[in-house]
C-alpha positions as CSV (number, residue, x, y, z in Angstrom):
1,X,0.0,0.0,0.0
2,X,1.2,3.5,-0.8
3,X,1.1,6.5,1.6
4,X,0.5,10.2,0.8
5,X,1.1,12.7,3.6
6,X,0.6,16.1,1.9
7,X,-2.7,18.0,2.1
8,X,-3.1,19.0,-1.6
9,X,-2.4,15.6,-3.1
10,X,-4.8,13.9,-0.6
11,X,-7.5,16.4,-1.5
12,X,-6.9,15.6,-5.2
13,X,-7.2,11.9,-4.6
14,X,-10.5,12.4,-2.7
15,X,-11.9,14.4,-5.6
16,X,-10.7,12.3,-8.5
17,X,-10.4,8.7,-7.2
18,X,-11.7,8.3,-3.6
19,X,-11.9,4.6,-4.0
20,X,-8.1,4.4,-3.9
21,X,-8.1,5.5,-0.3
22,X,-8.4,2.7,2.3
23,X,-8.0,4.8,5.4
24,X,-7.2,8.3,6.5
25,X,-5.1,9.2,9.6
26,X,-5.5,12.8,10.8
27,X,-3.8,14.7,13.5
28,X,-6.0,15.4,16.6
29,X,-7.0,19.0,17.2
30,X,-5.8,20.1,13.7
31,X,-7.7,23.4,13.0
32,X,-6.5,24.1,9.5
33,X,-9.3,24.4,6.9
34,X,-7.6,22.1,4.4
35,X,-7.8,19.2,6.9
36,X,-11.4,20.1,7.5
37,X,-11.9,19.9,3.7
38,X,-10.3,16.4,3.8
39,X,-12.7,15.3,6.6
40,X,-15.7,16.5,4.7
41,X,-14.7,14.8,1.5
42,X,-13.8,11.6,3.4
43,X,-17.3,11.5,5.0
44,X,-19.0,12.1,1.7
45,X,-17.2,9.1,0.3
46,X,-17.5,7.0,3.4
47,X,-13.8,6.7,4.0
48,X,-12.9,5.9,7.6
49,X,-10.9,8.6,9.4
50,X,-8.7,7.9,12.4
51,X,-7.6,10.8,14.6
52,X,-4.1,10.4,16.2
53,X,-1.7,12.5,18.3
54,X,1.0,14.2,16.3
55,X,3.6,11.8,17.7
56,X,1.8,8.8,16.3
57,X,1.6,10.4,12.9
58,X,5.3,11.3,13.1
59,X,6.1,7.6,13.4
60,X,4.0,6.7,10.4
61,X,5.4,9.5,8.2
62,X,7.9,12.0,9.6
63,X,7.1,14.9,7.1
64,X,3.3,14.8,7.2
65,X,1.1,17.8,7.1
66,X,-1.4,16.5,9.6
67,X,-2.7,13.8,7.3
68,X,-1.6,10.4,6.1
69,X,-3.6,8.6,3.5
70,X,-3.2,4.9,3.0
71,X,-4.2,4.0,-0.5
72,X,-4.0,1.4,-3.2
73,X,-1.5,1.9,-6.0
74,X,-2.6,3.9,-9.0
75,X,-3.5,1.6,-11.9
76,X,-2.0,1.9,-15.3
77,X,-4.4,1.9,-18.3
78,X,-3.8,0.7,-21.9
79,X,-2.9,3.0,-24.7
80,X,-6.3,2.1,-26.3
81,X,-8.1,3.4,-23.2
82,X,-6.3,6.7,-23.5
83,X,-7.1,7.1,-27.1
84,X,-10.8,6.1,-26.6
85,X,-11.2,8.7,-24.0
86,X,-9.5,11.5,-25.9
87,X,-11.0,13.9,-28.4
88,X,-10.4,14.0,-32.2
89,X,-6.9,15.6,-31.9
90,X,-5.3,14.0,-28.9
91,X,-2.3,15.4,-27.0
92,X,-0.1,12.7,-25.7
93,X,3.2,12.8,-23.8
94,X,5.8,10.0,-24.4
95,X,8.6,9.8,-21.9
96,X,11.8,8.0,-22.9
97,X,13.5,6.5,-19.9
98,X,13.0,9.3,-17.3
99,X,14.1,7.5,-14.2
100,X,14.2,10.4,-11.7
101,X,10.8,10.4,-9.8
102,X,11.2,14.2,-9.1
103,X,11.5,14.9,-12.8
104,X,8.6,12.6,-13.7
105,X,6.4,14.2,-11.1
106,X,7.2,17.7,-12.3
107,X,6.5,16.7,-15.9
108,X,3.2,15.1,-15.0
109,X,2.1,18.2,-13.1
110,X,2.7,20.4,-16.2
111,X,1.1,17.8,-18.5
112,X,-2.1,17.8,-16.6
113,X,-2.1,21.6,-16.3
114,X,-1.8,21.9,-20.1
115,X,-4.5,19.4,-20.8
116,X,-2.6,16.3,-21.9
117,X,-4.9,13.4,-22.7
118,X,-2.4,10.8,-21.5
119,X,1.1,9.8,-20.6
120,X,3.0,6.8,-22.1
121,X,6.0,5.3,-20.2
122,X,8.3,2.4,-21.2
123,X,8.0,-0.6,-18.9
124,X,11.8,-0.6,-18.3
125,X,14.2,2.1,-17.3
126,X,11.4,4.5,-16.1
127,X,10.3,5.8,-12.8
128,X,7.1,4.2,-11.6
129,X,4.0,6.0,-10.2
130,X,5.5,6.2,-6.7
131,X,4.6,8.2,-3.7
132,X,7.3,10.7,-4.6
133,X,6.0,11.1,-8.1
134,X,2.5,11.6,-6.8
135,X,3.5,14.3,-4.3
136,X,5.8,16.2,-6.7
137,X,3.0,16.3,-9.2
138,X,0.9,18.0,-6.4
139,X,-1.9,15.4,-7.0
140,X,-2.0,16.1,-10.8
141,X,-1.2,12.4,-11.4
142,X,-4.6,11.5,-10.1
143,X,-6.2,13.2,-13.0
144,X,-4.0,11.7,-15.7
145,X,-4.3,8.4,-17.6
146,X,-0.9,6.7,-17.7
147,X,0.0,3.7,-19.9
148,X,3.1,1.5,-19.8
149,X,4.3,-0.1,-23.0
150,X,6.9,-2.8,-23.6
151,X,8.5,-1.0,-26.6
152,X,8.3,2.8,-27.0
153,X,9.6,2.7,-30.6
154,X,6.8,0.3,-31.7
155,X,4.3,2.5,-29.9
156,X,5.5,5.5,-31.9
157,X,5.0,3.5,-35.1
158,X,1.5,2.6,-34.1
159,X,0.7,6.2,-33.3
160,X,2.0,7.3,-36.7
161,X,-0.4,4.9,-38.4
162,X,-3.2,6.5,-36.4
163,X,-2.3,9.9,-37.8
164,X,-0.2,11.3,-34.9
165,X,2.6,13.7,-35.4
166,X,5.6,12.8,-33.1
167,X,7.5,15.8,-31.9
168,X,10.8,15.3,-30.1
169,X,11.9,17.9,-27.6
170,X,15.7,18.3,-27.5
171,X,18.4,20.9,-27.9
172,X,20.0,20.9,-31.4
173,X,16.7,20.2,-33.1
174,X,15.6,21.0,-36.7
175,X,13.4,23.9,-35.7
176,X,12.0,26.0,-32.9
177,X,9.3,24.6,-30.6
178,X,6.7,27.3,-31.5
179,X,7.1,26.7,-35.3
180,X,4.7,23.8,-35.4
181,X,0.9,23.3,-35.5
182,X,0.0,21.5,-32.3
183,X,-3.7,21.5,-33.0
184,X,-3.3,18.2,-34.8
185,X,-3.1,14.8,-33.1
186,X,0.4,15.1,-31.5
187,X,2.6,13.2,-29.1
188,X,5.5,15.2,-27.5
189,X,8.5,12.9,-26.8
190,X,10.9,13.8,-24.0
191,X,14.1,12.1,-23.0
192,X,15.9,11.7,-19.8
193,X,17.8,14.5,-18.0
194,X,21.3,13.2,-18.7
195,X,21.0,11.3,-22.0
196,X,18.1,13.0,-23.9
197,X,16.3,11.0,-26.5
198,X,17.8,7.7,-27.5
199,X,19.0,7.6,-31.1
200,X,16.2,5.3,-32.3
201,X,13.5,7.3,-30.5
202,X,14.9,10.5,-32.0
203,X,14.8,9.0,-35.5
204,X,11.2,7.9,-35.1
205,X,10.1,11.5,-34.5
206,X,8.6,13.5,-37.4
207,X,10.3,16.6,-36.0
208,X,12.8,17.4,-33.3
209,X,12.3,20.9,-32.0
210,X,14.3,23.0,-29.6
211,X,13.8,26.0,-27.2
212,X,15.9,29.0,-28.3
213,X,18.2,30.0,-25.4
214,X,19.4,33.6,-25.0
215,X,21.8,33.1,-22.0
216,X,24.9,31.1,-21.5
217,X,23.2,27.9,-20.5
218,X,22.4,25.9,-23.6
219,X,19.4,23.9,-22.4
220,X,16.7,23.5,-19.7
221,X,16.1,20.6,-17.5
222,X,13.5,18.1,-18.7
223,X,10.7,19.4,-16.4
224,X,11.2,23.0,-17.5
225,X,11.5,22.1,-21.2
226,X,8.3,20.1,-20.9
227,X,6.4,23.0,-19.5
228,X,7.5,25.3,-22.4
229,X,6.3,22.7,-25.0
230,X,3.1,21.8,-23.2
231,X,1.9,25.3,-22.6
232,X,2.6,26.3,-26.2
233,X,0.3,23.4,-27.1
234,X,-2.3,24.7,-24.7
235,X,-1.9,28.3,-26.1
236,X,-2.4,27.1,-29.7
237,X,-5.4,25.0,-28.9
238,X,-7.1,27.9,-27.3
239,X,-6.3,30.2,-30.2
240,X,-5.5,27.8,-33.2
241,X,-5.7,30.4,-35.9
242,X,-2.1,31.5,-35.3
243,X,-0.7,28.0,-35.5
244,X,1.5,26.8,-38.3
245,X,0.4,23.7,-40.4
246,X,3.1,21.0,-40.2
247,X,4.6,19.5,-43.3
248,X,6.2,16.1,-43.1
């Protein structure tokens, strides 16, 4: 069983997937409104709450915020489920061997905020949906559909056959990130912090685009770069008339 000990992520679970929570442990005489919100949501979903002294919660989870939720692991879905629930021009995020849970959590938070329809992770050499990932995502993970696939390159081929454009995000690309029409069905492909995109994954991309840098640093970390790409997609999809039409 997983544990989550931060107020905002627990609230997001209660709102999005309350069935995942088996039991809530709350600090006695906690007067903060967020904890009151948690109690109200828990009662509405018939989730048992246990009130404990701070010392008891400290033993369960040293860095808690007055709450510890014991929950079942988040379940992965299939790629087909993601596509079935998406609109006519889906926005997917493919992550190539991102093993740092902090980076994965930050990328997921931006993806959810920008309206991504789903996340695709490789089964090997990728961080899983751990407590750290959930908490860094500030609960955004609870609102995302995440698939794990045995072979990311084959998944990219399958998406191309369905009409997706595959856009790699990496320094030294063949164009700038904003010179593309993201109002089409698109999958943004991001590599790991240290290695970037693997050569095969890079070759599978229709385009590899970069973020122009003005300072002396030549690139951003993967979480920051992801935010730039994702919110350009969100911008174009809210005002698509200014987007450029891609040309393979």
